[in-house]
A tleap script that builds the chain and sets N, CA, C and O, in Angstrom:
source leaprc.protein.ff14SB
mol = sequence {
  NMET THR ALA THR GLN LYS PRO SER VAL LEU
  PHE VAL CYS ILE HIE ASN ALA GLY ARG SER
  GLN MET ALA ALA ALA TYR LEU SER HIE LEU
  SER GLU GLY ARG ILE GLU VAL ARG SER ALA
  GLY SER ALA PRO ALA ASP SER VAL ASN PRO
  ALA ALA VAL GLN ALA MET ALA GLU GLU GLY
  ILE ASP MET SER SER GLU THR PRO LYS ILE
  LEU THR THR GLU ALA VAL LYS GLU SER ASP
  VAL VAL ILE THR MET GLY CYS GLY ASP THR
  CYS PRO ILE PHE PRO GLY LYS ARG TYR GLU
  ASP TRP LYS LEU ASP ASP PRO ALA GLY GLN
  GLY VAL ASP ALA VAL ARG PRO ILE ARG ASP
  GLU ILE HIE ASN ARG ILE GLU THR LEU ILE
  SER GLU LEU LEU PRO ALA CASN
}
set mol.1.N position { 0.847 -1.187 0.000 }
set mol.1.CA position { 0.000 0.000 0.000 }
set mol.1.C position { 0.882 1.236 0.000 }
set mol.1.O position { 1.782 1.352 0.831 }
set mol.2.N position { 0.639 2.146 -0.907 }
set mol.2.CA position { 1.394 3.395 -0.959 }
set mol.2.C position { 0.574 4.505 -0.332 }
set mol.2.O position { -0.614 4.337 -0.056 }
set mol.3.N position { 1.217 5.636 -0.110 }
set mol.3.CA position { 0.545 6.753 0.541 }
set mol.3.C position { -0.629 7.275 -0.289 }
set mol.3.O position { -1.579 7.828 0.266 }
set mol.4.N position { -0.572 7.103 -1.607 }
set mol.4.CA position { -1.641 7.618 -2.456 }
set mol.4.C position { -2.740 6.591 -2.701 }
set mol.4.O position { -3.778 6.921 -3.273 }
set mol.5.N position { -2.524 5.370 -2.280 }
set mol.5.CA position { -3.479 4.291 -2.483 }
set mol.5.C position { -4.394 4.138 -1.285 }
set mol.5.O position { -3.975 4.322 -0.142 }
set mol.6.N position { -5.648 3.800 -1.553 }
set mol.6.CA position { -6.562 3.467 -0.459 }
set mol.6.C position { -6.183 2.096 0.076 }
set mol.6.O position { -5.823 1.216 -0.705 }
set mol.7.N position { -6.255 1.891 1.392 }
set mol.7.CA position { -6.089 0.533 1.907 }
set mol.7.C position { -7.249 -0.324 1.415 }
set mol.7.O position { -8.342 0.185 1.166 }
set mol.8.N position { -7.010 -1.618 1.278 }
set mol.8.CA position { -8.074 -2.512 0.816 }
set mol.8.C position { -8.188 -3.714 1.746 }
set mol.8.O position { -7.191 -4.238 2.241 }
set mol.9.N position { -9.430 -4.134 1.968 }
set mol.9.CA position { -9.724 -5.224 2.896 }
set mol.9.C position { -10.641 -6.231 2.198 }
set mol.9.O position { -11.589 -5.860 1.507 }
set mol.10.N position { -10.332 -7.506 2.399 }
set mol.10.CA position { -11.153 -8.603 1.895 }
set mol.10.C position { -11.658 -9.401 3.090 }
set mol.10.O position { -10.869 -9.874 3.908 }
set mol.11.N position { -12.984 -9.549 3.188 }
set mol.11.CA position { -13.600 -10.381 4.220 }
set mol.11.C position { -13.997 -11.705 3.586 }
set mol.11.O position { -14.637 -11.736 2.535 }
set mol.12.N position { -13.607 -12.812 4.243 }
set mol.12.CA position { -13.846 -14.136 3.679 }
set mol.12.C position { -14.608 -15.003 4.674 }
set mol.12.O position { -14.243 -15.104 5.846 }
set mol.13.N position { -15.669 -15.622 4.182 }
set mol.13.CA position { -16.408 -16.621 4.934 }
set mol.13.C position { -16.923 -17.633 3.916 }
set mol.13.O position { -17.232 -17.257 2.785 }
set mol.14.N position { -17.021 -18.870 4.280 }
set mol.14.CA position { -17.318 -19.932 3.324 }
set mol.14.C position { -18.486 -19.579 2.396 }
set mol.14.O position { -18.358 -19.668 1.175 }
set mol.15.N position { -19.616 -19.183 2.971 }
set mol.15.CA position { -20.807 -18.936 2.158 }
set mol.15.C position { -20.976 -17.479 1.748 }
set mol.15.O position { -21.826 -17.175 0.912 }
set mol.16.N position { -20.184 -16.570 2.317 }
set mol.16.CA position { -20.255 -15.144 1.991 }
set mol.16.C position { -21.699 -14.643 2.061 }
set mol.16.O position { -22.153 -13.894 1.196 }
set mol.17.N position { -22.408 -15.069 3.102 }
set mol.17.CA position { -23.825 -14.739 3.197 }
set mol.17.C position { -24.208 -14.019 4.481 }
set mol.17.O position { -25.317 -13.495 4.582 }
set mol.18.N position { -23.311 -13.980 5.466 }
set mol.18.CA position { -23.673 -13.380 6.750 }
set mol.18.C position { -22.571 -12.503 7.298 }
set mol.18.O position { -22.549 -11.296 7.054 }
set mol.19.N position { -21.645 -13.113 8.049 }
set mol.19.CA position { -20.589 -12.360 8.736 }
set mol.19.C position { -19.757 -11.494 7.786 }
set mol.19.O position { -19.554 -10.306 8.035 }
set mol.20.N position { -19.283 -12.095 6.707 }
set mol.20.CA position { -18.423 -11.338 5.786 }
set mol.20.C position { -19.203 -10.229 5.097 }
set mol.20.O position { -18.653 -9.162 4.824 }
set mol.21.N position { -20.471 -10.467 4.815 }
set mol.21.CA position { -21.295 -9.424 4.194 }
set mol.21.C position { -21.553 -8.269 5.171 }
set mol.21.O position { -21.505 -7.102 4.785 }
set mol.22.N position { -21.829 -8.609 6.448 }
set mol.22.CA position { -22.054 -7.550 7.433 }
set mol.22.C position { -20.771 -6.737 7.644 }
set mol.22.O position { -20.817 -5.510 7.733 }
set mol.23.N position { -19.637 -7.421 7.722 }
set mol.23.CA position { -18.361 -6.722 7.913 }
set mol.23.C position { -18.070 -5.796 6.745 }
set mol.23.O position { -17.656 -4.654 6.944 }
set mol.24.N position { -18.282 -6.280 5.529 }
set mol.24.CA position { -18.035 -5.455 4.346 }
set mol.24.C position { -18.971 -4.245 4.323 }
set mol.24.O position { -18.551 -3.134 3.999 }
set mol.25.N position { -20.228 -4.468 4.667 }
set mol.25.CA position { -21.195 -3.360 4.673 }
set mol.25.C position { -20.818 -2.306 5.712 }
set mol.25.O position { -20.857 -1.109 5.429 }
set mol.26.N position { -20.453 -2.755 6.918 }
set mol.26.CA position { -20.025 -1.800 7.950 }
set mol.26.C position { -18.779 -1.040 7.519 }
set mol.26.O position { -18.719 0.180 7.675 }
set mol.27.N position { -17.782 -1.740 6.978 }
set mol.27.CA position { -16.540 -1.067 6.603 }
set mol.27.C position { -16.793 -0.060 5.488 }
set mol.27.O position { -16.258 1.048 5.529 }
set mol.28.N position { -17.590 -0.421 4.505 }
set mol.28.CA position { -17.928 0.516 3.422 }
set mol.28.C position { -18.621 1.753 3.985 }
set mol.28.O position { -18.289 2.884 3.632 }
set mol.29.N position { -19.587 1.515 4.865 }
set mol.29.CA position { -20.375 2.613 5.435 }
set mol.29.C position { -19.526 3.506 6.348 }
set mol.29.O position { -19.519 4.728 6.196 }
set mol.30.N position { -18.818 2.895 7.286 }
set mol.30.CA position { -18.106 3.669 8.300 }
set mol.30.C position { -16.813 4.315 7.789 }
set mol.30.O position { -16.371 5.326 8.334 }
set mol.31.N position { -16.207 3.741 6.749 }
set mol.31.CA position { -14.976 4.343 6.213 }
set mol.31.C position { -15.284 5.425 5.182 }
set mol.31.O position { -14.380 6.117 4.714 }
set mol.32.N position { -16.545 5.566 4.834 }
set mol.32.CA position { -16.996 6.602 3.900 }
set mol.32.C position { -16.186 6.600 2.608 }
set mol.32.O position { -15.807 7.653 2.097 }
set mol.33.N position { -15.925 5.395 2.085 }
set mol.33.CA position { -15.223 5.278 0.812 }
set mol.33.C position { -13.715 5.416 0.881 }
set mol.33.O position { -13.047 5.391 -0.153 }
set mol.34.N position { -13.165 5.560 2.079 }
set mol.34.CA position { -11.710 5.743 2.211 }
set mol.34.C position { -10.959 4.419 2.232 }
set mol.34.O position { -9.729 4.400 2.209 }
set mol.35.N position { -11.699 3.307 2.276 }
set mol.35.CA position { -11.100 1.974 2.242 }
set mol.35.C position { -11.819 1.171 1.165 }
set mol.35.O position { -13.048 1.176 1.092 }
set mol.36.N position { -11.046 0.484 0.333 }
set mol.36.CA position { -11.633 -0.400 -0.670 }
set mol.36.C position { -12.047 -1.692 0.021 }
set mol.36.O position { -11.263 -2.277 0.768 }
set mol.37.N position { -13.275 -2.140 -0.225 }
set mol.37.CA position { -13.843 -3.270 0.508 }
set mol.37.C position { -14.288 -4.371 -0.457 }
set mol.37.O position { -14.939 -4.115 -1.470 }
set mol.38.N position { -13.913 -5.608 -0.106 }
set mol.38.CA position { -14.351 -6.784 -0.859 }
set mol.38.C position { -14.838 -7.840 0.132 }
set mol.38.O position { -14.432 -7.848 1.293 }
set mol.39.N position { -15.708 -8.725 -0.337 }
set mol.39.CA position { -16.062 -9.911 0.453 }
set mol.39.C position { -16.279 -11.059 -0.511 }
set mol.39.O position { -16.685 -10.861 -1.656 }
set mol.40.N position { -16.000 -12.280 -0.024 }
set mol.40.CA position { -16.118 -13.455 -0.882 }
set mol.40.C position { -16.137 -14.717 -0.025 }
set mol.40.O position { -15.889 -14.678 1.180 }
set mol.41.N position { -16.438 -15.834 -0.681 }
set mol.41.CA position { -16.440 -17.114 0.008 }
set mol.41.C position { -16.038 -18.233 -0.929 }
set mol.41.O position { -16.165 -18.106 -2.147 }
set mol.42.N position { -15.554 -19.326 -0.365 }
set mol.42.CA position { -15.107 -20.457 -1.180 }
set mol.42.C position { -16.283 -21.266 -1.735 }
set mol.42.O position { -16.148 -21.930 -2.763 }
set mol.43.N position { -17.426 -21.214 -1.062 }
set mol.43.CA position { -18.638 -21.901 -1.526 }
set mol.43.C position { -19.824 -20.968 -1.298 }
set mol.43.O position { -20.630 -21.192 -0.395 }
set mol.44.N position { -19.931 -19.911 -2.126 }
set mol.44.CA position { -20.945 -18.885 -1.879 }
set mol.44.C position { -22.374 -19.452 -1.886 }
set mol.44.O position { -22.713 -20.339 -2.670 }
set mol.45.N position { -23.182 -18.912 -0.996 }
set mol.45.CA position { -24.598 -19.273 -0.935 }
set mol.45.C position { -25.329 -18.641 -2.118 }
set mol.45.O position { -24.749 -17.873 -2.885 }
set mol.46.N position { -26.601 -18.975 -2.250 }
set mol.46.CA position { -27.407 -18.390 -3.322 }
set mol.46.C position { -27.808 -16.953 -3.022 }
set mol.46.O position { -28.022 -16.155 -3.934 }
set mol.47.N position { -27.909 -16.627 -1.727 }
set mol.47.CA position { -28.330 -15.281 -1.345 }
set mol.47.C position { -27.769 -14.938 0.029 }
set mol.47.O position { -27.300 -15.808 0.763 }
set mol.48.N position { -27.828 -13.662 0.358 }
set mol.48.CA position { -27.379 -13.193 1.662 }
set mol.48.C position { -28.430 -13.574 2.706 }
set mol.48.O position { -29.631 -13.536 2.435 }
set mol.49.N position { -27.966 -13.939 3.893 }
set mol.49.CA position { -28.831 -14.321 5.007 }
set mol.49.C position { -29.841 -13.200 5.295 }
set mol.49.O position { -29.433 -12.078 5.595 }
set mol.50.N position { -31.158 -13.482 5.211 }
set mol.50.CA position { -32.165 -12.443 5.452 }
set mol.50.C position { -32.084 -11.828 6.852 }
set mol.50.O position { -32.362 -10.640 7.018 }
set mol.51.N position { -31.707 -12.621 7.857 }
set mol.51.CA position { -31.587 -12.077 9.217 }
set mol.51.C position { -30.429 -11.086 9.285 }
set mol.51.O position { -30.513 -10.094 10.008 }
set mol.52.N position { -29.348 -11.338 8.542 }
set mol.52.CA position { -28.225 -10.392 8.490 }
set mol.52.C position { -28.662 -9.102 7.799 }
set mol.52.O position { -28.321 -8.006 8.244 }
set mol.53.N position { -29.417 -9.238 6.711 }
set mol.53.CA position { -29.933 -8.058 6.003 }
set mol.53.C position { -30.808 -7.236 6.945 }
set mol.53.O position { -30.694 -6.011 6.994 }
set mol.54.N position { -31.686 -7.914 7.696 }
set mol.54.CA position { -32.584 -7.221 8.621 }
set mol.54.C position { -31.797 -6.541 9.746 }
set mol.54.O position { -32.068 -5.391 10.092 }
set mol.55.N position { -30.825 -7.257 10.311 }
set mol.55.CA position { -30.030 -6.691 11.405 }
set mol.55.C position { -29.266 -5.450 10.948 }
set mol.55.O position { -29.164 -4.477 11.695 }
set mol.56.N position { -28.735 -5.476 9.744 }
set mol.56.CA position { -27.998 -4.312 9.231 }
set mol.56.C position { -28.947 -3.167 8.885 }
set mol.56.O position { -28.590 -2.000 9.047 }
set mol.57.N position { -30.155 -3.489 8.409 }
set mol.57.CA position { -31.150 -2.451 8.119 }
set mol.57.C position { -31.489 -1.673 9.389 }
set mol.57.O position { -31.753 -0.472 9.334 }
set mol.58.N position { -31.482 -2.364 10.538 }
set mol.58.CA position { -31.724 -1.687 11.816 }
set mol.58.C position { -30.647 -0.643 12.113 }
set mol.58.O position { -30.877 0.298 12.873 }
set mol.59.N position { -29.476 -0.816 11.509 }
set mol.59.CA position { -28.365 0.128 11.675 }
set mol.59.C position { -28.353 1.175 10.556 }
set mol.59.O position { -27.448 2.006 10.491 }
set mol.60.N position { -29.348 1.132 9.688 }
set mol.60.CA position { -29.427 2.080 8.587 }
set mol.60.C position { -28.549 1.714 7.400 }
set mol.60.O position { -28.230 2.569 6.575 }
set mol.61.N position { -28.155 0.442 7.310 }
set mol.61.CA position { -27.297 -0.017 6.205 }
set mol.61.C position { -28.075 -1.048 5.390 }
set mol.61.O position { -28.504 -2.075 5.915 }
set mol.62.N position { -28.250 -0.761 4.106 }
set mol.62.CA position { -29.034 -1.619 3.221 }
set mol.62.C position { -28.128 -2.625 2.518 }
set mol.62.O position { -27.304 -2.251 1.684 }
set mol.63.N position { -28.284 -3.897 2.859 }
set mol.63.CA position { -27.530 -4.975 2.199 }
set mol.63.C position { -28.432 -5.791 1.281 }
set mol.63.O position { -28.011 -6.837 0.788 }
set mol.64.N position { -29.643 -5.347 1.043 }
set mol.64.CA position { -30.623 -6.160 0.317 }
set mol.64.C position { -30.216 -6.474 -1.118 }
set mol.64.O position { -30.689 -7.458 -1.687 }
set mol.65.N position { -29.359 -5.666 -1.708 }
set mol.65.CA position { -28.963 -5.923 -3.100 }
set mol.65.C position { -27.642 -6.688 -3.205 }
set mol.65.O position { -27.179 -6.966 -4.312 }
set mol.66.N position { -27.032 -7.030 -2.074 }
set mol.66.CA position { -25.756 -7.758 -2.095 }
set mol.66.C position { -25.969 -9.212 -2.493 }
set mol.66.O position { -27.019 -9.797 -2.224 }
set mol.67.N position { -24.963 -9.782 -3.134 }
set mol.67.CA position { -25.002 -11.198 -3.492 }
set mol.67.C position { -23.679 -11.849 -3.100 }
set mol.67.O position { -22.627 -11.222 -3.230 }
set mol.68.N position { -23.709 -13.082 -2.628 }
set mol.68.CA position { -22.477 -13.790 -2.302 }
set mol.68.C position { -21.589 -13.948 -3.546 }
set mol.68.O position { -22.076 -14.177 -4.653 }
set mol.69.N position { -20.281 -13.818 -3.330 }
set mol.69.CA position { -19.308 -13.875 -4.418 }
set mol.69.C position { -18.284 -14.971 -4.151 }
set mol.69.O position { -18.002 -15.303 -3.000 }
set mol.70.N position { -17.737 -15.524 -5.215 }
set mol.70.CA position { -16.731 -16.582 -5.109 }
set mol.70.C position { -15.363 -15.973 -4.781 }
set mol.70.O position { -14.987 -14.938 -5.330 }
set mol.71.N position { -14.640 -16.617 -3.897 }
set mol.71.CA position { -13.293 -16.191 -3.530 }
set mol.71.C position { -12.340 -16.498 -4.680 }
set mol.71.O position { -12.308 -17.617 -5.192 }
set mol.72.N position { -11.568 -15.496 -5.079 }
set mol.72.CA position { -10.575 -15.684 -6.136 }
set mol.72.C position { -9.189 -15.332 -5.609 }
set mol.72.O position { -9.044 -14.545 -4.674 }
set mol.73.N position { -8.192 -15.922 -6.218 }
set mol.73.CA position { -6.810 -15.593 -5.871 }
set mol.73.C position { -6.560 -14.112 -6.144 }
set mol.73.O position { -5.841 -13.452 -5.393 }
set mol.74.N position { -7.144 -13.602 -7.200 }
set mol.74.CA position { -6.971 -12.194 -7.567 }
set mol.74.C position { -7.473 -11.264 -6.459 }
set mol.74.O position { -6.825 -10.263 -6.153 }
set mol.75.N position { -8.623 -11.589 -5.854 }
set mol.75.CA position { -9.170 -10.757 -4.772 }
set mol.75.C position { -8.211 -10.708 -3.594 }
set mol.75.O position { -8.048 -9.662 -2.965 }
set mol.76.N position { -7.575 -11.834 -3.293 }
set mol.76.CA position { -6.605 -11.870 -2.197 }
set mol.76.C position { -5.377 -11.040 -2.570 }
set mol.76.O position { -4.887 -10.257 -1.758 }
set mol.77.N position { -4.886 -11.209 -3.783 }
set mol.77.CA position { -3.706 -10.453 -4.245 }
set mol.77.C position { -3.937 -8.949 -4.175 }
set mol.77.O position { -3.028 -8.196 -3.827 }
set mol.78.N position { -5.151 -8.509 -4.503 }
set mol.78.CA position { -5.464 -7.081 -4.574 }
set mol.78.C position { -5.768 -6.458 -3.211 }
set mol.78.O position { -5.984 -5.249 -3.126 }
set mol.79.N position { -5.789 -7.250 -2.159 }
set mol.79.CA position { -6.159 -6.745 -0.834 }
set mol.79.C position { -4.942 -6.618 0.074 }
set mol.79.O position { -4.038 -7.452 0.047 }
set mol.80.N position { -4.938 -5.560 0.877 }
set mol.80.CA position { -3.865 -5.354 1.856 }
set mol.80.C position { -4.107 -6.189 3.112 }
set mol.80.O position { -3.170 -6.698 3.727 }
set mol.81.N position { -5.385 -6.321 3.480 }
set mol.81.CA position { -5.777 -7.044 4.688 }
set mol.81.C position { -6.806 -8.103 4.285 }
set mol.81.O position { -7.760 -7.805 3.567 }
set mol.82.N position { -6.610 -9.331 4.749 }
set mol.82.CA position { -7.545 -10.426 4.484 }
set mol.82.C position { -8.032 -10.939 5.836 }
set mol.82.O position { -7.242 -11.375 6.674 }
set mol.83.N position { -9.348 -10.877 6.029 }
set mol.83.CA position { -9.930 -11.269 7.315 }
set mol.83.C position { -10.914 -12.406 7.092 }
set mol.83.O position { -11.916 -12.248 6.394 }
set mol.84.N position { -10.616 -13.562 7.699 }
set mol.84.CA position { -11.565 -14.666 7.692 }
set mol.84.C position { -12.438 -14.520 8.937 }
set mol.84.O position { -12.036 -13.896 9.920 }
set mol.85.N position { -13.620 -15.095 8.884 }
set mol.85.CA position { -14.629 -14.823 9.904 }
set mol.85.C position { -14.835 -15.982 10.877 }
set mol.85.O position { -15.950 -16.198 11.354 }
set mol.86.N position { -13.778 -16.723 11.173 }
set mol.86.CA position { -13.895 -17.802 12.143 }
set mol.86.C position { -14.640 -19.005 11.612 }
set mol.86.O position { -15.163 -19.811 12.382 }
set mol.87.N position { -14.690 -19.129 10.291 }
set mol.87.CA position { -15.481 -20.195 9.681 }
set mol.87.C position { -14.622 -21.298 9.085 }
set mol.87.O position { -15.145 -22.205 8.437 }
set mol.88.N position { -13.326 -21.235 9.290 }
set mol.88.CA position { -12.450 -22.289 8.807 }
set mol.88.C position { -12.104 -22.182 7.341 }
set mol.88.O position { -11.446 -23.070 6.800 }
set mol.89.N position { -12.533 -21.111 6.679 }
set mol.89.CA position { -12.187 -20.930 5.272 }
set mol.89.C position { -10.712 -20.576 5.172 }
set mol.89.O position { -10.171 -19.903 6.049 }
set mol.90.N position { -10.070 -21.021 4.125 }
set mol.90.CA position { -8.658 -20.724 3.930 }
set mol.90.C position { -8.477 -19.900 2.679 }
set mol.90.O position { -9.244 -20.006 1.722 }
set mol.91.N position { -7.453 -19.082 2.706 }
set mol.91.CA position { -7.146 -18.201 1.589 }
set mol.91.C position { -5.728 -18.461 1.126 }
set mol.91.O position { -4.889 -18.930 1.894 }
set mol.92.N position { -5.464 -18.152 -0.142 }
set mol.92.CA position { -4.068 -18.207 -0.572 }
set mol.92.C position { -3.244 -17.220 0.255 }
set mol.92.O position { -3.725 -16.139 0.593 }
set mol.93.N position { -2.021 -17.588 0.574 }
set mol.93.CA position { -1.152 -16.732 1.378 }
set mol.93.C position { -0.136 -16.053 0.471 }
set mol.93.O position { 0.573 -16.712 -0.289 }
set mol.94.N position { -0.076 -14.734 0.561 }
set mol.94.CA position { 0.890 -13.951 -0.198 }
set mol.94.C position { 1.707 -13.119 0.762 }
set mol.94.O position { 1.159 -12.577 1.722 }
set mol.95.N position { 3.014 -13.000 0.531 }
set mol.95.CA position { 3.860 -12.182 1.401 }
set mol.95.C position { 3.401 -10.728 1.401 }
set mol.95.O position { 2.905 -10.216 0.398 }
set mol.96.N position { 3.575 -10.082 2.534 }
set mol.96.CA position { 3.281 -8.657 2.637 }
set mol.96.C position { 1.837 -8.329 2.930 }
set mol.96.O position { 1.488 -7.153 3.040 }
set mol.97.N position { 0.990 -9.325 3.059 }
set mol.97.CA position { -0.417 -9.093 3.381 }
set mol.97.C position { -0.629 -9.296 4.877 }
set mol.97.O position { 0.097 -10.051 5.525 }
set mol.98.N position { -1.606 -8.631 5.396 }
set mol.98.CA position { -1.994 -8.821 6.796 }
set mol.98.C position { -3.178 -9.778 6.815 }
set mol.98.O position { -4.183 -9.553 6.140 }
set mol.99.N position { -3.049 -10.851 7.597 }
set mol.99.CA position { -4.113 -11.847 7.718 }
set mol.99.C position { -4.615 -11.877 9.151 }
set mol.99.O position { -3.828 -11.854 10.098 }
set mol.100.N position { -5.937 -11.928 9.301 }
set mol.100.CA position { -6.557 -12.053 10.619 }
set mol.100.C position { -7.688 -13.066 10.523 }
set mol.100.O position { -8.272 -13.264 9.458 }
set mol.101.N position { -7.988 -13.704 11.647 }
set mol.101.CA position { -9.159 -14.565 11.730 }
set mol.101.C position { -10.007 -14.066 12.889 }
set mol.101.O position { -9.593 -14.129 14.046 }
set mol.102.N position { -11.186 -13.575 12.572 }
set mol.102.CA position { -12.112 -13.100 13.594 }
set mol.102.C position { -13.031 -14.262 13.968 }
set mol.102.O position { -13.834 -14.712 13.150 }
set mol.103.N position { -12.912 -14.740 15.197 }
set mol.103.CA position { -13.759 -15.829 15.687 }
set mol.103.C position { -15.133 -15.252 16.019 }
set mol.103.O position { -15.305 -14.562 17.024 }
set mol.104.N position { -16.101 -15.546 15.164 }
set mol.104.CA position { -17.456 -15.034 15.328 }
set mol.104.C position { -18.447 -16.182 15.185 }
set mol.104.O position { -18.226 -17.116 14.415 }
set mol.105.N position { -19.547 -16.100 15.938 }
set mol.105.CA position { -20.599 -17.108 15.810 }
set mol.105.C position { -21.188 -17.057 14.402 }
set mol.105.O position { -21.179 -16.011 13.753 }
set mol.106.N position { -21.695 -18.186 13.944 }
set mol.106.CA position { -22.283 -18.285 12.608 }
set mol.106.C position { -23.752 -17.892 12.670 }
set mol.106.O position { -24.513 -18.495 13.426 }
set mol.107.N position { -24.172 -16.888 11.889 }
set mol.107.CA position { -25.574 -16.487 11.894 }
set mol.107.C position { -26.478 -17.368 11.028 }
set mol.107.O position { -27.692 -17.168 11.016 }
set mol.108.N position { -25.915 -18.331 10.310 }
set mol.108.CA position { -26.724 -19.177 9.418 }
set mol.108.C position { -27.843 -19.870 10.189 }
set mol.108.O position { -27.611 -20.487 11.229 }
set mol.109.N position { -29.045 -19.759 9.667 }
set mol.109.CA position { -30.191 -20.413 10.271 }
set mol.109.C position { -30.714 -19.742 11.529 }
set mol.109.O position { -31.652 -20.241 12.151 }
set mol.110.N position { -30.122 -18.620 11.911 }
set mol.110.CA position { -30.522 -17.909 13.120 }
set mol.110.C position { -31.500 -16.785 12.774 }
set mol.110.O position { -31.500 -16.257 11.662 }
set mol.111.N position { -32.315 -16.442 13.734 }
set mol.111.CA position { -33.198 -15.293 13.584 }
set mol.111.C position { -32.453 -14.006 13.896 }
set mol.111.O position { -31.305 -14.032 14.340 }
set mol.112.N position { -33.104 -12.897 13.664 }
set mol.112.CA position { -32.456 -11.603 13.842 }
set mol.112.C position { -32.009 -11.372 15.291 }
set mol.112.O position { -31.004 -10.700 15.522 }
set mol.113.N position { -32.742 -11.920 16.269 }
set mol.113.CA position { -32.343 -11.745 17.674 }
set mol.113.C position { -30.964 -12.358 17.937 }
set mol.113.O position { -30.187 -11.813 18.720 }
set mol.114.N position { -30.658 -13.482 17.291 }
set mol.114.CA position { -29.355 -14.123 17.456 }
set mol.114.C position { -28.276 -13.434 16.619 }
set mol.114.O position { -27.092 -13.506 16.948 }
set mol.115.N position { -28.680 -12.776 15.552 }
set mol.115.CA position { -27.717 -12.118 14.657 }
set mol.115.C position { -27.251 -10.771 15.222 }
set mol.115.O position { -26.122 -10.355 14.961 }
set mol.116.N position { -28.095 -10.093 15.983 }
set mol.116.CA position { -27.727 -8.767 16.506 }
set mol.116.C position { -26.416 -8.758 17.293 }
set mol.116.O position { -25.590 -7.878 17.054 }
set mol.117.N position { -26.182 -9.699 18.226 }
set mol.117.CA position { -24.906 -9.673 18.951 }
set mol.117.C position { -23.705 -9.910 18.031 }
set mol.117.O position { -22.634 -9.346 18.256 }
set mol.118.N position { -23.875 -10.742 16.996 }
set mol.118.CA position { -22.802 -10.964 16.025 }
set mol.118.C position { -22.544 -9.666 15.271 }
set mol.118.O position { -21.396 -9.260 15.092 }
set mol.119.N position { -23.613 -9.020 14.834 }
set mol.119.CA position { -23.510 -7.728 14.142 }
set mol.119.C position { -22.767 -6.708 15.015 }
set mol.119.O position { -21.884 -5.998 14.533 }
set mol.120.N position { -23.125 -6.644 16.279 }
set mol.120.CA position { -22.515 -5.660 17.176 }
set mol.120.C position { -21.030 -5.940 17.387 }
set mol.120.O position { -20.232 -5.006 17.467 }
set mol.121.N position { -20.651 -7.213 17.479 }
set mol.121.CA position { -19.240 -7.573 17.613 }
set mol.121.C position { -18.480 -7.184 16.346 }
set mol.121.O position { -17.363 -6.672 16.423 }
set mol.122.N position { -19.077 -7.423 15.194 }
set mol.122.CA position { -18.449 -7.026 13.926 }
set mol.122.C position { -18.270 -5.510 13.897 }
set mol.122.O position { -17.215 -5.018 13.496 }
set mol.123.N position { -19.281 -4.777 14.312 }
set mol.123.CA position { -19.203 -3.312 14.339 }
set mol.123.C position { -18.003 -2.850 15.166 }
set mol.123.O position { -17.240 -1.987 14.733 }
set mol.124.N position { -17.844 -3.423 16.346 }
set mol.124.CA position { -16.720 -3.042 17.218 }
set mol.124.C position { -15.382 -3.337 16.547 }
set mol.124.O position { -14.466 -2.515 16.600 }
set mol.125.N position { -15.266 -4.498 15.922 }
set mol.125.CA position { -14.013 -4.867 15.263 }
set mol.125.C position { -13.736 -3.967 14.054 }
set mol.125.O position { -12.583 -3.636 13.779 }
set mol.126.N position { -14.781 -3.577 13.342 }
set mol.126.CA position { -14.617 -2.691 12.177 }
set mol.126.C position { -14.120 -1.324 12.631 }
set mol.126.O position { -13.254 -0.736 11.983 }
set mol.127.N position { -14.651 -0.814 13.726 }
set mol.127.CA position { -14.185 0.488 14.221 }
set mol.127.C position { -12.694 0.433 14.562 }
set mol.127.O position { -11.956 1.371 14.261 }
set mol.128.N position { -12.248 -0.661 15.188 }
set mol.128.CA position { -10.829 -0.833 15.497 }
set mol.128.C position { -10.023 -0.915 14.206 }
set mol.128.O position { -8.975 -0.278 14.096 }
set mol.129.N position { -10.488 -1.682 13.235 }
set mol.129.CA position { -9.790 -1.830 11.957 }
set mol.129.C position { -9.632 -0.481 11.259 }
set mol.129.O position { -8.560 -0.172 10.739 }
set mol.130.N position { -10.684 0.310 11.249 }
set mol.130.CA position { -10.624 1.630 10.612 }
set mol.130.C position { -9.571 2.495 11.307 }
set mol.130.O position { -8.799 3.187 10.643 }
set mol.131.N position { -9.537 2.459 12.633 }
set mol.131.CA position { -8.560 3.273 13.367 }
set mol.131.C position { -7.124 2.833 13.043 }
set mol.131.O position { -6.202 3.648 13.073 }
set mol.132.N position { -6.943 1.551 12.737 }
set mol.132.CA position { -5.616 1.051 12.380 }
set mol.132.C position { -5.234 1.402 10.946 }
set mol.132.O position { -4.079 1.723 10.666 }
set mol.133.N position { -6.201 1.341 10.046 }
set mol.133.CA position { -5.914 1.585 8.625 }
set mol.133.C position { -5.938 3.062 8.245 }
set mol.133.O position { -5.273 3.483 7.298 }
set mol.134.N position { -6.712 3.844 8.998 }
set mol.134.CA position { -6.829 5.274 8.698 }
set mol.134.C position { -6.502 6.084 9.956 }
set mol.134.O position { -7.393 6.698 10.543 }
set mol.135.N position { -5.234 6.089 10.373 }
set mol.135.CA position { -4.890 6.831 11.568 }
set mol.135.C position { -5.225 8.306 11.403 }
set mol.135.O position { -5.132 8.856 10.305 }
set mol.136.N position { -5.610 8.931 12.489 }
set mol.136.CA position { -5.953 10.358 12.458 }
set mol.136.C position { -4.742 11.164 12.020 }
set mol.136.O position { -3.602 10.876 12.383 }
set mol.137.N position { -5.035 12.187 11.224 }
set mol.137.CA position { -3.945 13.045 10.719 }
set mol.137.C position { -3.472 14.005 11.779 }
set mol.137.O position { -2.564 14.799 11.533 }
savepdb mol mol.pdb
quit
C-alpha cells in the first residue's frame, strides 16, 4: 500500500452470506469510501442471510442488493488485509499481506435476535480496523 493508495480489505467466509457481508457493509459505510472493501467465500450461498440483512437495516445499512461472491486468488492479491470470519475458510497466502481470523458465531439459520450480537461484535471490530488503517492526521 502506498501513501496515495486506499487501503483494501477482503472479508472471507465460506458462504459469503452473513458475517463477511455484514463486515463489508459496515466497513464501506463507516470508512466513507476511504477503504476499498471486498467480500467473498469459497462456496458462496445463493443469497445473503435475510436475518443479516434485517439486522444491518436496523443500523441504517441496506444490504438487500448484495449477493455472495466466489473467492478468487486475484481478490486476495489485490487486498492489503484479508480477514476470515472464524469459519475455517482458507485463503491463498501472499507475502506482505496482513491476515486475521475473527472468531465469530455463525448467523446461518438464526433469527435476527441471534444475529444482533454478532452484528454488534463485527461493528466493534470494524471500528478498530478503521482506526488502524486510517490513523488520524
